[in-house]
N, C-alpha and C positions, 0 to 999 in steps of 0.2 A: 447469308454471308454478310459481313459489315466490315467497313474501313476502320471501326474503332477497335483496333487490336492492341495487346499489350496487356501486361499486368496493371490492376489498378493502382493509382498512385493515391498520395494523401489527399482528402477532400475536405479538409477543414476551409471555412472562408477566409479569403485574403482580407486583411483589414487595413491594407495601405494602398488600395486601387480606387477607392471611391472617386477621387478627384481627377484620376490619370485620364487622358484622352484616349487611352487604350484600353479602358475597362471591359468594353464589349469583347474584343479579341482575346484578351486574357481569359475571360470567362468561357469564350469559345473553346480554346485549347483545354481550359481545365475541366469542361464538360466532357471533352474526348479523352480525358486520362492521359493527356500528353504532357503537361506541367506540373510540377509539384513546388511548393514553397521553402521557404526558411522557417526557422523557430516553431517546428512541429507543424508546418504547412500554413501558419497564419500570415506570414509576410512574402510577397513577391518581389518587392524591391524593383519597381518597374522603371525607375529612374536611373539604375544601376547599370554601368556598361555591361554588356554581355560579353562573356569569354567564347573563344572559338569552340571550346568544349562544350559550353552550355547550348550555343546555337546549334552544334551539330547534334546534340541530344534532342531538342526541341523539334528540328526539322525532320529528323530520322523517326523519332517517335511518333510523328504526326501521320506517317505512312505506315505504321504497323511494325516498325523495328524495335525490338528490346533485345538485350544482351542474351536473354534466354532463347530468343528465336535465332540466334546466330549460328548456323551449322559449322562454322570454322572458327571456335572462339579464340584459337592460337594467333598471336599476333603475326602477320607476315608483311605489313606495311614497312617501309623503309625509314620511320622516324626513330631516330636515336634518343631522343628526349622522351620515349614512352617505353616502360619496361613491359607493359603487358598485364600487370596486375592492377592497374589504377581503374576507377570506376568508369572513366570515359573510353579506356583502351578500345572495348568493341565497336564503340560509335566512330572512333577514328578507322578502325580497321574497315568497317562497313563503307565509310565515306570514302576510302581510297580505294575500295574494290569497285565500286559503282562510278567513280571518276569525279566525285566531288572535290578530291583534294589532289594536287600534283605530287608527282614524286620529289621529296627533298628529305634531307636529312634530319631537319628540324621541323616540328609540327607547331610548337609554341602553344600548347593547349590552353595555357592560362592567360594568353594575350588576348586584350580587348580587340574585337574586330572592327573594321571601319565600314563605311557604307558601299564602297566598291567591292571590298571581300564578300560582305554578305549578299549584295547583288550577284556576283560570280557565283557563288554556291547555288543560290536560288536558281539561275538560269541554266546551270548544268542540271540541277534537278529535274528541269523542264526538257531537259534533251535539246535546248537551243545551241546552235552552232553559231557562237560569236565571232564574226571577223576579226582580223587583226588590225584593219584599218577601215576607216568609213570613206565611202564615195565622196571625192572632193567636190562635186557639184551638188550634192545633197545634205543639208546639214539644218535640221528643223528646229533644234533646241536653242534657247536663249540665256542658258546660264552663263554667268559672267565669269565663273571659274572653271568652266568646262569648254574646251574648243575641240575642233575636229581633229586636231594634230595631238591632243593628248593621249597617251598610251591608253588611258581608261576610257575614252570616248566612245568606243563601240559597246562597252559594257552599260555605261550611262544611257546610251541610245536605246539598246534592246531593253534595257531595264524599264525605261519609259513605255516602249512597246507593249510590254507585258504588264505595265501598271503595278510594279513591284513595290514602288514607294508611295501609291496612293493613300491618301489619308495619314502620311507620317508628317507629324507637326513640324512646323518650319516658321521662324520668325520672318524670314526674308525669302520670298518665292524666286528672287533673281540669283540665288546661290544654291547649288546643290550640296556643297561641302563634302567632297569625296572622302576627305580622309577624317571626317568626324566619326567618334565612336558610336557604335549603334546600342541603344539601351535595351534593357530586357522587355520592356514595353513595346518599343519599335520593333523589336525581332518577332514578337506575336504579331504585329500588324504585317510584317512581311510574309509571315507564313500564310496568314489569313488571306493575304492578296494573291498568293500561289494558288491557294484552294479556289478563291474567286475566281480567277482567270480560268482555271481548269473546268470547274464545274457550274460557273455562272451563278444566278440567283439562287439555285438549290442549295449552295452552301449557307446561305443566310437563314434558311429554313432548318436545314439538317442534312448532313451528308448521310445518304442512306445505303449506298453501295460500295463495296469494295472494288476500285477501279485498278488498284495495284495489289498484287498479291502478296502473301505474307513473307515471300523471300525477297521483296523490295526490287523486283525486276522492271526496272525503268526504259528497257530498250523497246518503246512503243516508237515505231518508225514515223516520222513527220507528225509527232505529237503537236508541235508548234505550229504546223500548217493547218491542222484541224482547228485547234483553239483560234488562230488568226481568222480563218475562213468563218467560224462561228461568229467572233465577234464583228467581222467585217459585216456579214449578213444582218446580224441585229442591229448595228450602228448606221450603215450605209445603204441598206435596201430602200427604195423609195416609199415602201408603204410598211416601213419597219413596225409600226404601231399594230398592224393587223396579224403579225406573225404570231403563229400558234408555238409557243416553246415546246410543249411536249410532242406536238407533230414533227418538229424539227430534229429532236433528239431520237425520237423513235424511228423517223425516217433514216437518220444516220445508223442506228444500230440494226435495223433492217437491212440496209444496204451491206453492212459489214457480213452479216451472217449469210445473206444472198451471195456474196462474193465466193463462198465456199463451194457454191455450185453442188451443193448436196441436197437433194429434194426432202431429206427427213430432219435436216436442221432448220429450225423455225424459231423466230422470235414472237411472243404473243403479247400484245399490249394488255393492260388489266382488263380491257372490256372483251377480250377475246379468250383469256387464259382458262376462264371458267368453262367455255364452250369445249376447250380441248380435253379438259378432264372428264366432262360429261361424255365426250364420244368414247372414252376409254371405259366408262362406268356403262356404256350402252344407252344412254338417254341424251337426247340433244335435240335442239330445234333445226329441222331440216325437211327433206321431201322424201327421203327413203329410198335411195337409188345407189345400186353397187356400180363401181366404176373400174374400169381396168386399163392400164397403160399398155396400148397396143402401137404397132408400126403406123396405123393409120391415124392415131391420136387417141385421145382419152374415150374409151367406149362404154357405153351403158351395157351392162351385163345381166341385170337383173333388178327386182324391186323387193323391198321389204312389205311383206304382206299386210294390205290394209293401209299402207302410207299413200301420202298424196300423189307420188310419182307414178304409182300403181295404174291410176285412172286418169293420168294427165294427157295420154296420147303419145308419151314417150314410148319407144320400142327398144328391145333389146338390138345391139349393133349399131344404134345411133352413135354419131362422133359429135362430142361436144366441142363447139368452136367458139362459144360466146357465153357470156354470164352478165346479165343486165347491160347489155349493149356493148361490153368491152371484150375485145378479141382475146380468147384463151388459147389459141391454136399452138402458141409456143410456150404456155406456161405448164409446169408440173402438177401432176395429179393433186398433190398434197394441196398446193395453191388454190385450186379449182375446187376442191372439197371444202376448204376454208371459206370461200366465197359463197358457196351453195348454201352453207349452213347459216344460220342467223336465227332471229328473234320469232318466237312461235307468234302465228298471224300476219307476219309480213310476207310479200311475195317476192318471187324471184323469177326472172326470165332466162330461160335457157334457149341457146340458138344451136341447132344440130344439123349436121349433114346426114341424109339419109339415102341410102342405095336407092335409085330409082326416082328420086326427087330432082327437079330442074333446078331448084335453089334451096338454100338453108331454111329451115323452118324454126319459127318462134314458139315457146311454150310458156305460158305464165302459170306459176304454181304457188300456192299458199303454202308456207312452211307450216308444220304442225310439230307436236311432240313425237319424237321417233324413238321408241322403246323396243330395242331389239331382244331384250331379255338377256339374262346372263347364261343360264343352261336349262335345259329340260331333259329329263330322263324317264324312260319306261323299258320294260322288258319286251324284246321282240324275239321269239323263236330261240329261247335260252340264252339270248345275249343281254346283256344290259346296255342298252343304246343310251349314250348320253350325248346331246347336242350343246356344244359349248360355242357359244356366239362371240364372246369377248374375254380376255383375261384380265379382268379388273383387280383391284387391290385385295378384295375379300374373296377372290375367285377361288383361291385354292381351299379355303374353308367350306364355301359352297359345294365345291367338288367332292369333298369327303362327306359332307351331310347328304348329298344326293346319292352317292354309291351306298351309304349306309342305310338309307330309306330303302333303295332297290334291293338290297341284299336280303332286308327283313322280309321285302314282299316276295321275293324271288331267291329263297335260299339255295336251291339247286342249280343256280345260273352256271353257265359253261365258260363265259368270257365275256369281253367287251367289245362294242362298237362305238368308237369316237367319231363324232360328226364335226368337223372343223372347217367346214365349207364356209366361205365368205366370212371367216374369222379373220380380221386384219391384225390381230395380235393384242397387245397390251404390255402388263407387267411381267418381265422375264421372271421375277421371283414367283410369280403364281404358277407359271409353267414349271418351274424349278420344284415348287411343292408338290405338284401332281405327280411329276417323274420320279420323286423319291418314294412313291409306293411301288413302282416298278422296276427300280433301279437299286440295289443294295448298297448299305452304307460302305464308303471307302472306294466305290466304283465312280467312273469319270460320267458326269451328265452333260459337260459341254464345256467350250474353251472360250476364252476372249484373247483376240489378238489384236494388239496396239503396236502398229508398226511391224516389227518381227518378233517382238516378245510375245509369247504365250503364257496366259494365266489358266491354270486348271480349277474347275469348280467340281468337286466330288460330293456324292450323294451322303446325306446323313441319315437318311430314311431306313426304312426295313426292307422296301422292295418286296412286299408281302404277296403282291399280285402279279409278280414277272412271270410265272409259269403258265398263266391263263392265257388262252388264245386272244389275240388282239386284233381287230381290222379297224383301219382309220379312213375316213372319207376327207379328201381334199380337192380343191379345185384352184382356179386362177385367183380367187380372192383370200385364199388360205395365205397368210404371211407372217412374218416375224415370229412372235411366241409361239403361233401355231405350227410353223416350220420346226421349230426347236423341239417342240413336244412330239411332233410326227416323226422325225428324223431321229430322235432320242430312242422313242419307243422301237422304231424298226432296227435300229443297229444293236440296241441292248436288252430288248424283250421279244425280238422276232415278229414284230407287227407287220401285218400286210397292208400296204396303201393302196387305195382304189379311188379313181376319179380322173382328175386332170392335172397336168403339171403346176405345181404351186406357183405363187408369185415370185419369189426369189428375193426376199429381203434378209440379207446376211449380216444387217449391222444392228448395233444397239445404241439407244438414245438414253442420255441421262437428262432428267427433267429438273432445271435449277429455278428455284423459287427467288423472288426479289420482294422486298418490304413494300412496295407501291402496288403490288399485285401482278406485276408482269412475270413472265417466264420465259425461259430459253429451253428449247428441245434440241440438244446438240448431240450429233453422231460421236461417240466416245470410243467406239471399238466395233470390230468384225467378230461375229461369233463363228464357231466351228463346232460340229458335231462331236459326239464322243470319239469318233474314228477320225477326228480333224478334217471332216468334209465340209467344203465351203460351197453354199448354194446361192451365194450372192449373185443377183443378175441372171440366174439360170433356173432356180427353183429346184423342187424336188420332183422326179419322175415316178409315177405310182407304178407298183407292180401290174396293176391291172388298169389300162387305161379306158375310160368309159365317159362319153360326153352326155351332157344332158341339155337338151336344145331349147330354144324359146318355145318351140311348140309342145315339147314334154312339159314345160312349166305351165304354160297355157291349159294344157289338158290334165294338170296335176299329176303327172306321172313322173317316177324318179327311177330311171334305169341305174343309177349308180348306187342308190341304197340297195336295189334289187341284187345287183353284182356283189355288194359287200356281204349281203346274206348268203350268198351262194359260198363266197370265199370262206365265210365264218363257219358254214357247214362242213366243208372240206377240212377245216383245222380242227373241227371237234369229232371226226370220226375215228 
């Protein structure tokens, strides 16, 4: 996504701006496709007074608005001097809708705007509430033509606070000249200053992300407060030179996402985003431990075979209470997992509570490459057994290849056993691709629920394997896409579920990529089964409940798989 929205405008070089003090800001807006010139785009006329119509076009185009993007092109504004078919009519309509213009019978689109009018529009764009009067005990400005009793004094004062006229050329700094017409060059500087105040130094390099959506929704509460605090910290903090600008903005973004209090909505800085995608692909730097969110806390439930955690001294049922000396007892599972994973070869210290131990225990574990694999398949007693460890982007294709290979090796197979234990999910599209082999075209695979609105997702597959007996293994680590597959096959293909109640993650996340490498994993919907069943927070109860204990794992026993084979045999009689 990018802020640089709108149809491309003429890109010929302006040949009249070389000696203008606003060359940089004119080129800045030109590069963003915000402004176009006269005479086939070769002249900008920086010293010419800017009309209200031209100023509104510039400032709205800078934030993504074009007449083509206006959902309501019909003029509803009260201006009697605008018919609605003029080129500038959509800009006045949008400006009126979002409060940049007051209700008035006359708009005067061709009128040259003065400094007060330009500042007023810019402050409204920033959602700044300007008081009618200024506190009589406080007046920091020294302009000879602006005093605190002037009706426009609050506008000038707030304009100074937001640096709207920074770098505006002036022959005499003692005069503000409130009624002086703003030139087209000065207009580009004002718009640049708005961007500079909103986005800081990033605007000098390049605006990389779309902070305002294409509908130009500017109702961001307390945006002026955020900007003020940002600048106050950078200007007045006693060690301002030591401030890490990226840490500052990432901290603000993380705070915003964490305020949702949704454990699955996470922001990843560029250095972290690759780790998240690696975890979906089944390869990452970590220790290889399975965790579960229980009433007692985040509990160890098992280990990846051959991984460092398996020989570290950790035991199943240990409760993690700290990572690298930081208390994690109140942190969600997702954040603890994020902290435990890291660079291969680095170490992490886990602090755990263990039943029977007098005090918490510390374990220092060196991270390694954890490769849980995507899926493995083999024929067992007439069943095509497929262990699916994750639903990565290419998982649907690999599933089809695995099944095809097994069918060639065992053409007289009777059905399927799918092992989804400790599969924490992945891409919903991958689960859907697998389901289409068991749910015929036109039948429901799942629903998305956003607030109270349901969106139906229908199969487009053949459902060619729907009639085969199916048994699915699940446990407390089976989540998200695993649960979509398990419940979908139970309701639409008669699958039997064996094991333990699943995790209960009934929400869907969208992964949004940004140009600097950061990512936002945001919960965008709740999913429901074909029969509109919600498992969020409760999980799926298996048809046959069978526990696999730590002792079973230690002795390489699998009573859950044994039960699955029994159930499969019953289905094939």
